[in-house]
C-alpha positions as CSV (number, residue, x, y, z in Angstrom):
1,M,104.9,120.2,93.4
2,I,102.3,117.6,93.9
3,Q,104.3,115.8,96.7
4,K,104.9,119.1,98.3
5,T,101.1,119.7,98.3
6,V,100.5,116.4,99.6
7,D,103.0,116.8,102.5
8,K,101.3,120.2,103.6
9,A,97.9,118.6,103.7
10,H,99.5,115.7,106.1
11,E,100.8,118.7,108.0
12,V,97.6,120.5,108.3
13,V,95.4,117.3,109.4
14,A,98.2,116.4,111.9
15,K,97.8,119.6,113.5
16,A,94.2,119.5,113.4
17,E,94.1,116.2,115.3
18,K,95.7,117.9,118.1
19,M,92.6,120.0,118.6
20,T,90.1,119.0,121.3
21,S,87.8,116.4,119.7
22,V,83.9,116.2,120.0
23,S,82.9,114.5,123.1
24,P,82.5,110.7,122.4
25,I,79.5,111.0,124.7
26,A,77.9,113.4,122.2
27,I,78.7,111.3,119.2
28,Q,77.1,108.1,121.2
29,L,74.0,110.3,121.8
30,I,73.5,111.2,118.2
31,K,73.6,107.5,117.2
32,M,71.3,106.4,120.2
33,V,68.6,109.0,119.4
34,E,68.4,107.7,115.8
35,D,67.8,104.0,117.2
36,P,64.2,103.2,117.8
37,A,65.1,100.5,120.3
38,V,66.8,103.0,122.7
39,G,64.7,104.3,125.7
40,R,64.7,107.4,127.7
41,Q,66.8,105.9,130.7
42,Q,69.4,104.9,128.3
43,I,69.6,108.4,127.1
44,A,69.7,109.9,130.5
45,D,72.3,107.5,131.6
46,T,74.5,108.3,128.8
47,L,74.1,112.0,129.2
48,G,75.1,111.4,132.8
49,L,78.5,110.3,131.6
50,D,79.3,113.9,130.4
51,E,78.9,116.5,133.0
52,V,78.9,119.5,130.5
53,L,76.3,118.0,128.3
54,A,74.1,116.9,131.2
55,A,74.3,120.3,132.9
56,N,73.4,122.0,129.6
57,V,70.4,119.7,128.9
58,F,69.1,120.1,132.4
59,K,69.7,124.1,132.2
60,Y,67.7,124.1,128.9
61,G,64.9,121.9,130.3
62,N,64.4,124.5,133.0
63,S,64.8,127.5,130.9
64,A,61.8,129.8,129.8
65,A,62.4,128.5,126.4
66,V,60.7,125.1,127.4
67,G,58.1,126.7,129.6
68,A,57.4,123.8,131.7
69,R,55.0,124.3,134.6
70,K,57.3,122.8,137.3
71,P,61.1,122.8,137.6
72,F,62.5,119.4,136.5
73,R,64.4,117.3,139.2
74,S,66.2,114.7,136.9
75,I,67.6,114.4,133.3
76,V,64.9,111.6,132.8
77,Q,62.2,114.2,133.2
78,V,63.9,116.6,130.9
79,V,64.2,114.0,128.2
80,D,60.6,112.8,128.6
81,Y,59.5,116.6,128.2
82,V,61.8,118.0,125.5
83,G,62.1,114.7,123.4
84,F,65.1,112.8,121.9
85,N,65.7,115.1,119.0
86,T,65.9,118.2,121.3
87,I,68.4,116.2,123.3
88,K,70.4,115.4,120.1
89,N,70.4,119.1,119.0
90,I,71.6,120.4,122.3
91,A,74.3,117.8,122.3
92,L,75.5,118.8,118.8
93,F,75.3,122.6,120.0
94,I,77.5,121.9,122.9
95,A,79.7,119.8,120.8
96,A,80.3,122.4,118.3
97,R,80.9,125.2,121.0
98,N,83.6,122.9,122.6
99,S,85.4,122.7,119.3
100,I,85.1,126.2,117.7
101,T,86.9,128.2,120.2
102,D,87.3,131.3,118.0
103,K,84.6,134.0,119.0
104,K,84.0,135.4,115.5
105,L,83.9,131.8,113.8
106,W,81.5,130.7,116.7
107,F,79.2,133.7,116.0
108,R,79.2,132.6,112.3
109,T,78.5,129.1,113.3
110,V,75.6,130.0,115.4
111,F,74.0,132.4,112.7
112,V,74.3,129.9,110.0
113,S,72.8,127.1,112.1
114,I,70.0,129.3,113.5
115,A,69.3,130.3,109.8
116,T,69.2,126.9,108.5
117,K,67.0,125.6,111.1
118,R,64.5,128.5,110.4
119,F,64.6,128.0,106.7
120,C,63.6,124.1,107.5
121,G,60.6,125.4,109.6
122,M,59.6,127.6,106.7
123,I,59.5,125.0,104.1
124,D,58.1,122.2,106.5
125,Q,61.2,119.9,106.4
126,S,60.8,116.6,108.4
127,V,62.4,116.3,111.6
128,D,65.0,114.0,110.3
129,A,65.9,116.4,107.4
130,T,65.9,119.3,109.8
131,D,68.5,117.7,112.1
132,E,70.8,116.7,109.1
133,A,70.7,120.3,107.9
134,Y,71.3,121.5,111.3
135,M,74.4,119.1,111.8
136,L,75.7,120.3,108.6
137,A,75.3,124.0,109.4
138,L,77.1,123.4,112.8
139,F,80.1,121.6,111.5
140,H,80.9,122.3,107.9
141,N,83.2,125.1,108.8
142,L,85.3,123.6,111.3
143,G,88.4,123.4,109.1
144,S,88.4,127.2,109.0
145,L,89.2,127.1,112.8
146,V,92.3,125.0,112.1
147,F,93.6,127.3,109.7
148,K,93.0,130.3,111.9
149,L,94.5,128.7,114.7
150,F,97.8,127.5,113.1
151,Y,98.1,129.4,109.9
152,E,96.4,132.7,110.8
153,E,98.1,135.1,108.2
154,E,98.0,132.8,105.2
155,F,94.2,132.2,106.0
156,K,93.6,135.9,106.1
157,I,94.9,136.0,102.5
158,C,92.5,133.3,101.5
159,Q,89.5,135.1,103.2
160,A,90.2,138.1,101.4
161,E,89.5,136.5,98.1
162,S,86.0,137.4,96.8
163,G,83.9,134.3,96.0
164,I,83.8,131.0,97.9
165,H,85.2,129.0,95.0
166,H,88.2,131.4,94.7
167,R,88.9,131.2,98.4
168,L,88.8,127.3,98.4
169,A,91.1,127.2,95.5
170,L,93.7,129.4,97.3
171,E,93.4,127.2,100.5
172,T,94.2,124.2,98.4
173,M,97.3,125.8,96.9
174,K,98.5,127.0,100.2
175,F,97.6,124.2,102.5
176,G,97.1,121.0,100.2
177,I,93.5,120.9,101.4
178,N,90.5,123.2,101.8
179,H,88.5,123.9,104.9
180,L,85.5,121.8,103.7
181,E,87.8,118.8,103.1
182,L,89.5,119.4,106.5
183,S,86.1,119.7,108.2
184,A,85.2,116.3,106.6
185,T,88.4,114.8,107.6
186,L,87.9,115.7,111.3
187,L,84.2,114.6,111.4
188,N,85.2,111.1,109.7
189,K,87.9,110.7,112.5
190,W,85.3,111.6,115.2
191,G,82.7,109.2,113.8
192,F,80.1,111.6,112.5
193,P,77.4,110.3,110.0
194,N,78.8,109.4,106.5
195,N,75.9,111.4,104.8
196,V,76.8,114.7,106.6
197,I,80.5,114.2,105.7
198,Q,79.5,113.8,102.0
199,Q,77.3,116.8,102.1
200,I,80.2,118.9,103.5
201,L,82.4,117.8,100.7
202,F,79.7,119.0,97.9
203,Q,78.9,122.2,100.0
204,V,79.8,124.4,97.1
205,D,79.2,122.1,94.1
206,Y,75.9,124.0,93.4
207,H,75.3,122.1,90.2
208,S,76.2,118.6,91.2
209,H,73.4,116.0,91.4
210,K,74.8,115.2,94.9
211,Y,74.0,118.7,96.0
212,T,71.2,118.5,98.6
213,K,68.5,120.9,99.9
214,A,70.4,121.0,103.1
215,N,73.6,122.3,101.3
216,A,71.4,124.9,99.6
217,M,70.0,126.1,102.9
218,V,73.4,126.1,104.5
219,E,74.8,128.1,101.7
220,L,71.9,130.5,101.8
221,A,72.5,131.1,105.4
222,R,76.3,131.6,104.8
223,R,75.4,134.5,102.3
224,L,73.1,136.1,104.7
225,Y,76.0,136.1,107.3
226,E,78.3,137.7,104.7
227,V,75.9,140.6,104.3
228,Q,75.2,141.3,107.8
229,N,78.0,143.0,110.1
230,G,77.1,142.2,113.6
231,D,77.9,145.7,114.8
232,D,74.5,147.4,114.4
233,A,75.4,148.9,110.8
234,E,72.6,149.3,108.5
235,I,72.1,146.3,106.1
236,N,71.8,147.4,102.6
237,K,68.9,145.8,100.5
238,N,71.1,146.0,97.4
239,D,73.7,144.0,99.0
240,L,71.4,141.3,100.1
241,Q,70.0,140.9,96.6
242,K,73.4,140.9,95.1
243,A,74.5,138.0,97.6
244,L,71.5,135.9,96.8
245,A,72.1,136.4,92.9
246,A,75.8,135.8,92.8
247,D,76.9,132.7,90.8
248,D,73.2,132.2,89.8
249,F,72.4,131.0,93.2
250,T,68.8,132.0,92.7
251,K,68.5,129.3,90.2
252,V,69.8,126.8,92.9
253,M,67.3,128.1,95.4
254,A,64.4,127.7,92.9
255,K,65.5,124.1,92.2
256,H,65.4,123.2,95.9
257,G,62.2,125.1,96.7
258,L,64.0,128.0,98.6
259,D,62.9,130.7,96.3
260,K,59.6,131.2,98.1
261,L,61.4,132.1,101.4
262,D,60.5,135.5,102.6
263,I,64.3,136.8,102.9
264,S,64.0,140.6,103.8
265,V,66.3,143.1,105.6
266,D,64.0,142.7,108.8
267,F,64.4,138.9,108.5
268,L,68.2,139.2,108.5
269,Y,68.2,141.8,111.4
270,G,66.1,139.2,113.4
271,L,68.8,136.5,112.6
272,T,71.6,138.5,113.6
273,N,70.0,139.4,117.0
274,A,69.2,135.7,117.8
275,A,72.6,134.7,116.8
276,E,74.4,137.3,119.1
277,A,71.9,136.2,122.0
278,S,72.8,132.4,121.4
279,S,76.5,132.8,120.9
280,R,76.6,134.4,124.3
281,A,74.6,131.8,126.1
């Protein structure tokens, strides 16, 4: 039985490796932005090696969201104006979008990442801590895409389970590996930072000493996603409160200083609208 489970896990990973991987240029940019010795021209030159990334950075720089007085004419000008961390976040967003091809999973990813980033702003997280949480939000669920692509019917059975721990246990039984472990395996293969990979592995271990504030924010965002429907259906306040209280998660929120966040039905509607707009962009 153990050998059969191991063999199944190897099969799943082998199929996952056939997926389109994250652009090596995106990974290079992530590492470069974190190096204080790297300058703006190096960032611009590296962006130029990936036409998709370069085009999206240029598009963002000239968008209403940035609000520059004059249109930018070069990538260097955009890098100067928006800053290295914004470039990094754009690279992450495009990398995730290219990897997560399923529309429903992509909407979930966008919703969770937007929510996580807003939580970071509400509790005054540092730039580095915000970037780390954003990366975790974007990529922790990547393994679900593999299951949906290659094992759709079996994965539906797992998704029907109530409670994330039950779902993960059933995934392990069926596939020899759960979607968080698979996400970590893929990101390790693609050269992502080790701290983010470790956070993915502990994403649902709420009471572990290795469970971080970033984990708690992503889990909070996931619970909000579960409550909203994305189809203009009314959000029930009682459902929202139950989602936050399940598994004593309110204690986890208090431990990590998230209990003071103003999580209301209106806030949830706003997240859903923002995610719908961004997922179509």
